[in-house]
N, CA, C, O and the ligand as a Tripos MOL2 file, in Angstrom:
@<TRIPOS>MOLECULE
protein
  233   231    59     0     0
PROTEIN
NO_CHARGES

@<TRIPOS>ATOM
      1 N           0.9820   -1.2930   -0.0240 N.3       1 MET1
      2 CA         -0.0180   -0.0040   -0.0670 C.3       1 MET1
      3 C           0.9660    1.3980   -0.0670 C.2       1 MET1
      4 O           1.9710    1.5760    0.6210 O.2       1 MET1
      5 N           0.4600    2.1730   -0.8870 N.am      2 LYS2
      6 CA          1.1950    3.5420   -0.7840 C.3       2 LYS2
      7 C           0.3920    4.5470   -0.1860 C.2       2 LYS2
      8 O          -0.8030    4.7180   -0.4290 O.2       2 LYS2
      9 N           1.0730    5.1980    0.5940 N.am      3 VAL3
     10 CA          0.4250    6.5490    1.4340 C.3       3 VAL3
     11 C           1.0740    7.6240    1.2120 C.2       3 VAL3
     12 O           2.2910    7.6270    1.0270 O.2       3 VAL3
     13 N           0.2610    8.7840    1.2010 N.am      4 LEU4
     14 CA          0.6020   10.1040    1.1010 C.3       4 LEU4
     15 C           0.0980   10.7730    2.2630 C.2       4 LEU4
     16 O          -1.1280   10.8070    2.3640 O.2       4 LEU4
     17 N           0.7520   11.2870    3.1190 N.am      5 HIS5
     18 CA          0.0570   12.2580    4.1580 C.3       5 HIS5
     19 C           0.0890   13.7480    3.5470 C.2       5 HIS5
     20 O           1.0690   14.3490    3.1060 O.2       5 HIS5
     21 N          -1.2330   14.1760    3.6410 N.am      6 CYS6
     22 CA         -1.2960   15.6440    2.8450 C.3       6 CYS6
     23 C          -0.3990   16.5790    3.7190 C.2       6 CYS6
     24 O           0.3990   17.3410    3.1740 O.2       6 CYS6
     25 N          -0.5360   16.5180    5.1030 N.am      7 HIS7
     26 CA          0.4080   17.1840    5.9010 C.3       7 HIS7
     27 C           1.7380   17.6250    5.2570 C.2       7 HIS7
     28 O           2.1460   18.7410    4.9350 O.2       7 HIS7
     29 N           2.3350   16.2820    5.1640 N.am      8 ASP8
     30 CA          3.8470   16.1870    4.5830 C.3       8 ASP8
     31 C           4.1070   17.1430    3.3310 C.2       8 ASP8
     32 O           5.1890   17.6670    3.0680 O.2       8 ASP8
     33 N           2.8210   17.2880    2.5430 N.am      9 ALA9
     34 CA          2.9670   17.9940    1.3710 C.3       9 ALA9
     35 C           2.9680   19.6280    1.7340 C.2       9 ALA9
     36 O           3.0270   20.4610    0.8290 O.2       9 ALA9
     37 N           2.9090   19.9510    2.9400 N.am     10 GLY10
     38 CA          2.8160   21.5150    3.4820 C.3      10 GLY10
     39 C           1.6780   21.9800    3.6870 C.2      10 GLY10
     40 O           1.5730   23.1850    3.9120 O.2      10 GLY10
     41 N           0.4630   21.0940    3.6620 N.am     11 PHE11
     42 CA         -1.0460   21.4040    3.7750 C.3      11 PHE11
     43 C          -1.2650   21.3070    5.4840 C.2      11 PHE11
     44 O          -0.7320   20.4370    6.1720 O.2      11 PHE11
     45 N          -2.0690   22.2740    5.9580 N.am     12 ASN12
     46 CA         -2.2270   22.0330    7.5170 C.3      12 ASN12
     47 C          -3.7520   20.9660    7.0780 C.2      12 ASN12
     48 O          -4.8710   21.3940    6.7950 O.2      12 ASN12
     49 N          -3.4630   20.0280    7.1240 N.am     13 CYS13
     50 CA         -4.6800   18.9120    6.6460 C.3      13 CYS13
     51 C          -4.1750   17.5090    7.1630 C.2      13 CYS13
     52 O          -3.0180   17.0980    7.0820 O.2      13 CYS13
     53 N          -5.2460   16.8580    7.7020 N.am     14 ALA14
     54 CA         -5.0950   15.7220    8.2000 C.3      14 ALA14
     55 C          -5.3460   14.5390    7.3760 C.2      14 ALA14
     56 O          -5.3660   13.4010    7.8450 O.2      14 ALA14
     57 N          -5.5580   14.8490    6.0020 N.am     15 GLY15
     58 CA         -5.8910   14.1290    5.0050 C.3      15 GLY15
     59 C          -4.8010   12.9950    4.7900 C.2      15 GLY15
     60 O          -3.6000   13.2370    4.9160 O.2      15 GLY15
     61 N          -5.3100   11.6960    4.4460 N.am     16 ILE16
     62 CA         -4.2100   10.7870    3.9690 C.3      16 ILE16
     63 C          -4.6180   10.0240    2.9820 C.2      16 ILE16
     64 O          -5.7200    9.4750    2.9470 O.2      16 ILE16
     65 N          -3.6700    9.9420    2.0470 N.am     17 ILE17
     66 CA         -4.3060    9.4200    0.7440 C.3      17 ILE17
     67 C          -3.4870    8.0090    0.4960 C.2      17 ILE17
     68 O          -2.2590    7.9140    0.4840 O.2      17 ILE17
     69 N          -4.4520    6.9070    0.2940 N.am     18 ARG18
     70 CA         -4.0210    5.4420    0.2530 C.3      18 ARG18
     71 C          -4.3450    4.9780   -0.9600 C.2      18 ARG18
     72 O          -5.4870    5.1190   -1.4000 O.2      18 ARG18
     73 N          -3.3040    4.3240   -1.6950 N.am     19 ALA19
     74 CA         -3.8190    3.4300   -2.8840 C.3      19 ALA19
     75 C          -2.6850    2.3070   -3.1850 C.2      19 ALA19
     76 O          -1.6970    2.2370   -2.4540 O.2      19 ALA19
     77 N          -2.8410    1.5400   -4.1490 N.am     20 SER20
     78 CA         -2.0620    0.2750   -4.1000 C.3      20 SER20
     79 C          -0.8670    0.7080   -5.1060 C.2      20 SER20
     80 O           0.0840   -0.0600   -5.2490 O.2      20 SER20
     81 N          -0.9130    1.8220   -5.7340 N.am     21 THR21
     82 CA          0.1910    2.1240   -6.6390 C.3      21 THR21
     83 C           0.5500    3.5840   -6.5460 C.2      21 THR21
     84 O          -0.3250    4.3560   -6.1540 O.2      21 THR21
     85 N           1.6440    4.0080   -6.8370 N.am     22 GLU22
     86 CA          2.3070    5.2420   -6.6390 C.3      22 GLU22
     87 C           1.1250    6.1990   -7.6430 C.2      22 GLU22
     88 O           0.5280    7.1610   -7.1590 O.2      22 GLU22
     89 N           0.9680    5.8360   -8.7870 N.am     23 SER23
     90 CA          0.6480    6.6190   -9.6720 C.3      23 SER23
     91 C          -0.8770    6.7680   -9.3750 C.2      23 SER23
     92 O          -1.4530    7.8050   -9.7020 O.2      23 SER23
     93 N          -1.5930    5.6630   -8.7090 N.am     24 GLU24
     94 CA         -2.9130    5.8810   -8.0070 C.3      24 GLU24
     95 C          -3.0700    7.0690   -7.0330 C.2      24 GLU24
     96 O          -3.9570    7.9230   -7.0340 O.2      24 GLU24
     97 N          -2.0450    6.9410   -6.2250 N.am     25 VAL25
     98 CA         -1.8720    8.0030   -5.1690 C.3      25 VAL25
     99 C          -1.7050    9.2650   -5.6080 C.2      25 VAL25
    100 O          -2.3440   10.1460   -5.0320 O.2      25 VAL25
    101 N          -0.9990    9.5490   -6.4890 N.am     26 LEU26
    102 CA         -0.7150   10.8030   -7.2710 C.3      26 LEU26
    103 C          -1.8420   11.3510   -7.9830 C.2      26 LEU26
    104 O          -2.0330   12.5660   -8.0360 O.2      26 LEU26
    105 N          -2.6760   10.4140   -8.5890 N.am     27 GLU27
    106 CA         -3.9990   10.7970   -8.9810 C.3      27 GLU27
    107 C          -4.9360   11.3890   -8.1750 C.2      27 GLU27
    108 O          -5.5180   12.4400   -8.4410 O.2      27 GLU27
    109 N          -5.1150   10.5960   -7.0080 N.am     28 LEU28
    110 CA         -6.1180   10.9720   -5.8850 C.3      28 LEU28
    111 C          -5.5300   12.1230   -5.0650 C.2      28 LEU28
    112 O          -6.2740   12.7970   -4.3530 O.2      28 LEU28
    113 N          -4.2560   12.3610   -5.1400 N.am     29 ALA29
    114 CA         -3.7310   13.4300   -4.5040 C.3      29 ALA29
    115 C          -3.9690   14.7190   -5.2670 C.2      29 ALA29
    116 O          -4.1330   15.7630   -4.6360 O.2      29 ALA29
    117 N          -3.9950   14.7000   -6.5560 N.am     30 THR30
    118 CA         -4.2410   15.6910   -7.3220 C.3      30 THR30
    119 C          -5.8240   16.1910   -7.4550 C.2      30 THR30
    120 O          -6.1570   17.3550   -7.6780 O.2      30 THR30
    121 N          -6.6300   15.1920   -7.2900 N.am     31 GLN31
    122 CA         -8.0970   15.6000   -7.0120 C.3      31 GLN31
    123 C          -8.3170   16.2430   -5.6470 C.2      31 GLN31
    124 O          -9.0270   17.2260   -5.4370 O.2      31 GLN31
    125 N          -7.5350   15.4840   -4.6490 N.am     32 HIS32
    126 CA         -7.6420   16.0320   -3.2510 C.3      32 HIS32
    127 C          -7.1080   17.5490   -3.0530 C.2      32 HIS32
    128 O          -7.6520   18.3170   -2.2600 O.2      32 HIS32
    129 N          -6.0280   17.8960   -3.8220 N.am     33 ALA33
    130 CA         -5.4740   18.9610   -3.6490 C.3      33 ALA33
    131 C          -6.5750   20.0920   -4.5950 C.2      33 ALA33
    132 O          -6.6240   21.2950   -4.3410 O.2      33 ALA33
    133 N          -7.1600   19.6220   -5.3740 N.am     34 GLU34
    134 CA         -8.1010   20.6500   -6.2580 C.3      34 GLU34
    135 C          -9.3510   20.9860   -5.5030 C.2      34 GLU34
    136 O          -9.8650   22.1040   -5.5220 O.2      34 GLU34
    137 N          -9.8790   19.8080   -4.7430 N.am     35 LEU35
    138 CA        -11.3980   19.7050   -4.0650 C.3      35 LEU35
    139 C         -11.0910   20.3360   -2.8350 C.2      35 LEU35
    140 O         -11.8480   21.1990   -2.3910 O.2      35 LEU35
    141 N          -9.8940   19.9430   -2.1400 N.am     36 VAL36
    142 CA         -9.9830   20.5060   -0.8660 C.3      36 VAL36
    143 C          -9.2580   21.6930   -0.6520 C.2      36 VAL36
    144 O          -9.5270   22.5080    0.2310 O.2      36 VAL36
    145 N          -8.3080   21.7900   -1.4880 N.am     37 HIS37
    146 CA         -7.3080   22.9460   -1.1940 C.3      37 HIS37
    147 C          -7.4410   23.9120   -2.2310 C.2      37 HIS37
    148 O          -6.9440   25.0240   -2.0540 O.2      37 HIS37
    149 N          -8.0470   23.6450   -3.2970 N.am     38 GLN38
    150 CA         -8.0980   24.7750   -4.4520 C.3      38 GLN38
    151 C          -6.7620   24.8180   -5.0040 C.2      38 GLN38
    152 O          -6.4050   25.8770   -5.5200 O.2      38 GLN38
    153 N          -5.9090   23.7620   -4.9770 N.am     39 VAL39
    154 CA         -4.6000   24.0140   -5.6050 C.3      39 VAL39
    155 C          -4.5030   23.0560   -6.8650 C.2      39 VAL39
    156 O          -4.7410   21.8480   -6.8560 O.2      39 VAL39
    157 N          -4.1410   23.7580   -7.8600 N.am     40 THR40
    158 CA         -3.6050   22.7030   -8.9970 C.3      40 THR40
    159 C          -2.3530   22.2390   -9.0790 C.2      40 THR40
    160 O          -1.4150   23.0310   -9.1720 O.2      40 THR40
    161 N          -2.1610   20.8840   -9.0560 N.am     41 LEU41
    162 CA         -0.6760   20.5290   -8.7750 C.3      41 LEU41
    163 C          -0.1060   20.5640  -10.3300 C.2      41 LEU41
    164 O          -0.7420   20.0600  -11.2550 O.2      41 LEU41
    165 N           1.0160   21.1410  -10.4820 N.am     42 THR42
    166 CA          1.6750   21.2500  -11.6070 C.3      42 THR42
    167 C           2.6010   20.0440  -11.8270 C.2      42 THR42
    168 O           2.5920   19.3120  -10.8370 O.2      42 THR42
    169 N           3.3520   19.6340  -12.7610 N.am     43 PRO43
    170 CA          4.1700   18.4860  -12.8110 C.3      43 PRO43
    171 C           5.1280   18.6380  -11.7420 C.2      43 PRO43
    172 O           5.2450   17.7350  -10.9140 O.2      43 PRO43
    173 N           5.8060   19.6590  -11.6770 N.am     44 VAL44
    174 CA          6.8040   19.7220  -10.8010 C.3      44 VAL44
    175 C           6.3240   19.5160   -9.3440 C.2      44 VAL44
    176 O           7.1870   19.1620   -8.5400 O.2      44 VAL44
    177 N           5.3660   19.6500   -9.0080 N.am     45 LEU45
    178 CA          4.6110   19.6990   -7.6160 C.3      45 LEU45
    179 C           4.4130   18.2210   -7.4440 C.2      45 LEU45
    180 O           4.8480   17.6650   -6.4360 O.2      45 LEU45
    181 N           3.6510   17.4310   -8.5650 N.am     46 VAL46
    182 CA          3.5350   15.9970   -8.5410 C.3      46 VAL46
    183 C           4.9040   15.3700   -8.4130 C.2      46 VAL46
    184 O           5.1060   14.3650   -7.7310 O.2      46 VAL46
    185 N           5.7110   15.9250   -9.0080 N.am     47 ASP47
    186 CA          7.0570   15.1780   -8.6920 C.3      47 ASP47
    187 C           7.5950   15.1630   -7.3080 C.2      47 ASP47
    188 O           8.1440   14.1530   -6.8660 O.2      47 ASP47
    189 N           7.4430   16.3710   -6.5290 N.am     48 GLN48
    190 CA          7.5950   16.6140   -5.2370 C.3      48 GLN48
    191 C           6.7490   15.6260   -4.3350 C.2      48 GLN48
    192 O           7.2430   15.0570   -3.3620 O.2      48 GLN48
    193 N           5.6270   15.4920   -4.6780 N.am     49 MET49
    194 CA          4.5780   14.7260   -3.9180 C.3      49 MET49
    195 C           5.2020   13.3020   -4.0050 C.2      49 MET49
    196 O           5.2210   12.6120   -2.9860 O.2      49 MET49
    197 N           5.7750   12.7760   -5.3130 N.am     50 LYS50
    198 CA          6.2410   11.2680   -5.3810 C.3      50 LYS50
    199 C           7.2400   11.1260   -4.4440 C.2      50 LYS50
    200 O           7.3820    9.9510   -4.1080 O.2      50 LYS50
    201 N           8.1530   12.0820   -3.7780 N.am     51 GLY51
    202 CA          9.0840   11.8030   -2.9040 C.3      51 GLY51
    203 C           8.6300   11.6110   -1.6530 C.2      51 GLY51
    204 O           9.3860   11.1410   -0.8030 O.2      51 GLY51
    205 N           7.1980   11.9810   -1.3300 N.am     52 LEU52
    206 CA          6.4830   11.9670    0.0620 C.3      52 LEU52
    207 C           5.8400   10.8220    0.2040 C.2      52 LEU52
    208 O           5.3310   10.5650    1.2960 O.2      52 LEU52
    209 N           5.7370    9.8810   -0.9180 N.am     53 ILE53
    210 CA          4.8260    8.7350   -0.6460 C.3      53 ILE53
    211 C           5.8310    7.7040   -0.0600 C.2      53 ILE53
    212 O           7.0010    7.4580   -0.3550 O.2      53 ILE53
    213 N           4.9000    7.1290    0.9650 N.am     54 ARG54
    214 CA          5.7130    6.1580    1.8700 C.3      54 ARG54
    215 C           5.0500    4.7320    1.5290 C.2      54 ARG54
    216 O           4.0160    4.6670    0.8630 O.2      54 ARG54
    217 N           5.5180    3.9230    1.8820 N.am     55 ASP55
    218 CA          5.3390    2.3240    1.8080 C.3      55 ASP55
    219 C           4.6170    2.0040    3.0540 C.2      55 ASP55
    220 O           5.1570    2.4480    4.0670 O.2      55 ASP55
    221 N           3.3240    1.2160    3.2530 N.am     56 GLU56
    222 CA          2.4920    0.9600    4.3550 C.3      56 GLU56
    223 C           2.2650   -0.5600    4.2270 C.2      56 GLU56
    224 O           1.9490   -1.1120    3.1730 O.2      56 GLU56
    225 N           2.4590   -1.1810    5.4100 N.am     57 ALA57
    226 CA          2.0420   -2.5510    5.3690 C.3      57 ALA57
    227 C           0.5840   -2.8450    5.3410 C.2      57 ALA57
    228 O          -0.1590   -2.1940    6.0750 O.2      57 ALA57
    229 N           0.1130   -3.7630    4.5610 N.am     58 ASP58
    230 CA         -1.3710   -3.8750    4.0930 C.3      58 ASP58
    231 C          -2.1360   -4.1990    5.5590 C.2      58 ASP58
    232 O          -3.3560   -4.3570    5.5970 O.2      58 ASP58
    233 ZN         -5.1740   17.7130    2.4390 Zn       59 ZN59
@<TRIPOS>BOND
     1     1     2 1
     2     2     3 1
     3     3     4 2
     4     3     5 am
     5     5     6 1
     6     6     7 1
     7     7     8 2
     8     7     9 am
     9     9    10 1
    10    10    11 1
    11    11    12 2
    12    11    13 am
    13    13    14 1
    14    14    15 1
    15    15    16 2
    16    15    17 am
    17    17    18 1
    18    18    19 1
    19    19    20 2
    20    19    21 am
    21    21    22 1
    22    22    23 1
    23    23    24 2
    24    23    25 am
    25    25    26 1
    26    26    27 1
    27    27    28 2
    28    27    29 am
    29    29    30 1
    30    30    31 1
    31    31    32 2
    32    31    33 am
    33    33    34 1
    34    34    35 1
    35    35    36 2
    36    35    37 am
    37    37    38 1
    38    38    39 1
    39    39    40 2
    40    39    41 am
    41    41    42 1
    42    42    43 1
    43    43    44 2
    44    43    45 am
    45    45    46 1
    46    46    47 1
    47    47    48 2
    48    47    49 am
    49    49    50 1
    50    50    51 1
    51    51    52 2
    52    51    53 am
    53    53    54 1
    54    54    55 1
    55    55    56 2
    56    55    57 am
    57    57    58 1
    58    58    59 1
    59    59    60 2
    60    59    61 am
    61    61    62 1
    62    62    63 1
    63    63    64 2
    64    63    65 am
    65    65    66 1
    66    66    67 1
    67    67    68 2
    68    67    69 am
    69    69    70 1
    70    70    71 1
    71    71    72 2
    72    71    73 am
    73    73    74 1
    74    74    75 1
    75    75    76 2
    76    75    77 am
    77    77    78 1
    78    78    79 1
    79    79    80 2
    80    79    81 am
    81    81    82 1
    82    82    83 1
    83    83    84 2
    84    83    85 am
    85    85    86 1
    86    86    87 1
    87    87    88 2
    88    87    89 am
    89    89    90 1
    90    90    91 1
    91    91    92 2
    92    91    93 am
    93    93    94 1
    94    94    95 1
    95    95    96 2
    96    95    97 am
    97    97    98 1
    98    98    99 1
    99    99   100 2
   100    99   101 am
   101   101   102 1
   102   102   103 1
   103   103   104 2
   104   103   105 am
   105   105   106 1
   106   106   107 1
   107   107   108 2
   108   107   109 am
   109   109   110 1
   110   110   111 1
   111   111   112 2
   112   111   113 am
   113   113   114 1
   114   114   115 1
   115   115   116 2
   116   115   117 am
   117   117   118 1
   118   118   119 1
   119   119   120 2
   120   119   121 am
   121   121   122 1
   122   122   123 1
   123   123   124 2
   124   123   125 am
   125   125   126 1
   126   126   127 1
   127   127   128 2
   128   127   129 am
   129   129   130 1
   130   130   131 1
   131   131   132 2
   132   131   133 am
   133   133   134 1
   134   134   135 1
   135   135   136 2
   136   135   137 am
   137   137   138 1
   138   138   139 1
   139   139   140 2
   140   139   141 am
   141   141   142 1
   142   142   143 1
   143   143   144 2
   144   143   145 am
   145   145   146 1
   146   146   147 1
   147   147   148 2
   148   147   149 am
   149   149   150 1
   150   150   151 1
   151   151   152 2
   152   151   153 am
   153   153   154 1
   154   154   155 1
   155   155   156 2
   156   155   157 am
   157   157   158 1
   158   158   159 1
   159   159   160 2
   160   159   161 am
   161   161   162 1
   162   162   163 1
   163   163   164 2
   164   163   165 am
   165   165   166 1
   166   166   167 1
   167   167   168 2
   168   167   169 am
   169   169   170 1
   170   170   171 1
   171   171   172 2
   172   171   173 am
   173   173   174 1
   174   174   175 1
   175   175   176 2
   176   175   177 am
   177   177   178 1
   178   178   179 1
   179   179   180 2
   180   179   181 am
   181   181   182 1
   182   182   183 1
   183   183   184 2
   184   183   185 am
   185   185   186 1
   186   186   187 1
   187   187   188 2
   188   187   189 am
   189   189   190 1
   190   190   191 1
   191   191   192 2
   192   191   193 am
   193   193   194 1
   194   194   195 1
   195   195   196 2
   196   195   197 am
   197   197   198 1
   198   198   199 1
   199   199   200 2
   200   199   201 am
   201   201   202 1
   202   202   203 1
   203   203   204 2
   204   203   205 am
   205   205   206 1
   206   206   207 1
   207   207   208 2
   208   207   209 am
   209   209   210 1
   210   210   211 1
   211   211   212 2
   212   211   213 am
   213   213   214 1
   214   214   215 1
   215   215   216 2
   216   215   217 am
   217   217   218 1
   218   218   219 1
   219   219   220 2
   220   219   221 am
   221   221   222 1
   222   222   223 1
   223   223   224 2
   224   223   225 am
   225   225   226 1
   226   226   227 1
   227   227   228 2
   228   227   229 am
   229   229   230 1
   230   230   231 1
   231   231   232 2
@<TRIPOS>SUBSTRUCTURE
     1 MET1         2 RESIDUE 1 A MET
     2 LYS2         6 RESIDUE 1 A LYS
     3 VAL3        10 RESIDUE 1 A VAL
     4 LEU4        14 RESIDUE 1 A LEU
     5 HIS5        18 RESIDUE 1 A HIS
     6 CYS6        22 RESIDUE 1 A CYS
     7 HIS7        26 RESIDUE 1 A HIS
     8 ASP8        30 RESIDUE 1 A ASP
     9 ALA9        34 RESIDUE 1 A ALA
    10 GLY10       38 RESIDUE 1 A GLY
    11 PHE11       42 RESIDUE 1 A PHE
    12 ASN12       46 RESIDUE 1 A ASN
    13 CYS13       50 RESIDUE 1 A CYS
    14 ALA14       54 RESIDUE 1 A ALA
    15 GLY15       58 RESIDUE 1 A GLY
    16 ILE16       62 RESIDUE 1 A ILE
    17 ILE17       66 RESIDUE 1 A ILE
    18 ARG18       70 RESIDUE 1 A ARG
    19 ALA19       74 RESIDUE 1 A ALA
    20 SER20       78 RESIDUE 1 A SER
    21 THR21       82 RESIDUE 1 A THR
    22 GLU22       86 RESIDUE 1 A GLU
    23 SER23       90 RESIDUE 1 A SER
    24 GLU24       94 RESIDUE 1 A GLU
    25 VAL25       98 RESIDUE 1 A VAL
    26 LEU26      102 RESIDUE 1 A LEU
    27 GLU27      106 RESIDUE 1 A GLU
    28 LEU28      110 RESIDUE 1 A LEU
    29 ALA29      114 RESIDUE 1 A ALA
    30 THR30      118 RESIDUE 1 A THR
    31 GLN31      122 RESIDUE 1 A GLN
    32 HIS32      126 RESIDUE 1 A HIS
    33 ALA33      130 RESIDUE 1 A ALA
    34 GLU34      134 RESIDUE 1 A GLU
    35 LEU35      138 RESIDUE 1 A LEU
    36 VAL36      142 RESIDUE 1 A VAL
    37 HIS37      146 RESIDUE 1 A HIS
    38 GLN38      150 RESIDUE 1 A GLN
    39 VAL39      154 RESIDUE 1 A VAL
    40 THR40      158 RESIDUE 1 A THR
    41 LEU41      162 RESIDUE 1 A LEU
    42 THR42      166 RESIDUE 1 A THR
    43 PRO43      170 RESIDUE 1 A PRO
    44 VAL44      174 RESIDUE 1 A VAL
    45 LEU45      178 RESIDUE 1 A LEU
    46 VAL46      182 RESIDUE 1 A VAL
    47 ASP47      186 RESIDUE 1 A ASP
    48 GLN48      190 RESIDUE 1 A GLN
    49 MET49      194 RESIDUE 1 A MET
    50 LYS50      198 RESIDUE 1 A LYS
    51 GLY51      202 RESIDUE 1 A GLY
    52 LEU52      206 RESIDUE 1 A LEU
    53 ILE53      210 RESIDUE 1 A ILE
    54 ARG54      214 RESIDUE 1 A ARG
    55 ASP55      218 RESIDUE 1 A ASP
    56 GLU56      222 RESIDUE 1 A GLU
    57 ALA57      226 RESIDUE 1 A ALA
    58 ASP58      230 RESIDUE 1 A ASP
    59 ZN59       233 GROUP 0 **** ****
């Protein structure tokens, strides 16, 4: 399981995005950023998010 903590991306947010693959996490994170934070993730930001994804035991 891949996990991204929204807080790690610099948002004051308790949101945790989980998916089975890195690309799914990034897709969900992009939607989350737009819906919740009104932020559109640029390719550069998406690349930074990639570095924040952690592995979590299922
Ligand atoms: Zn968030």
